[in-house]
C-alpha positions, 0 to 999 in steps of 0.5 A: 562896683564897676563891671570888670572883664571876665577871667579866663582861667576858670572853665569847665568842659562836658562831653558825653555826660562826663565832666572833664578837667582841662588845663587849656582850650583853644581854637573855639572860633566861628567866621563867615565865609566871603562870596565875591561876585562881579558881573561881567558888564559891571561899570566898576572894577571891583567885586561885590562881597557878600556873606557866605556860609559859616565856618568853624575852627577846630577846638584843641583840648589839653590836660594832664595825662591820667594813667587809668583814663584813655577816653581821649585815645578811645574816642579817636580810635572810633574813627573809620572812613566817614564813620566816627563817634560824634559828641556834643561838647558844652564849654562853660566859662566860670566866675570867681564863685565857679558859677557858669557866666557864659556857655557854648555848645559845640555840636557834632564834634569828632576827634581829628588828632590825638596828641600824647604827651612829649616825653623828656628825661630831664624835665620836671613837668606834668605829662600833658596830652591833647586832642583836636576836635572838629565841630559843625557849629558853635552856639553861645547859650544864655546862662 
């Protein structure tokens, strides 16, 4: 059988020792900042480019709102200026047998935004809440 690309609908997120079910995870990215440099006496009219520091995007997690579970909001409410609860997140992409195929670790994460569900009186939808989480680094692990 030929190797096929992995499907993205099966995933698992763990934080603080808990397994939490989510409907959507976006923003998991890392990039290298570019340093531009040109010496004043350089004979060429362009800047030299060098790799700089790594930068990491914010992760957005969404899930159905649960009446008896307010860990989303509680984590956000731990924030005080330059002092907040940080957690490591483990994100696992699962195969068809629900086994981890790829695992990422997002380190020293903290909530930067809490988004309660939008409300609409004539909607026939599940209430979905979300959090935006800043991370200091992202590492792909071997599974």
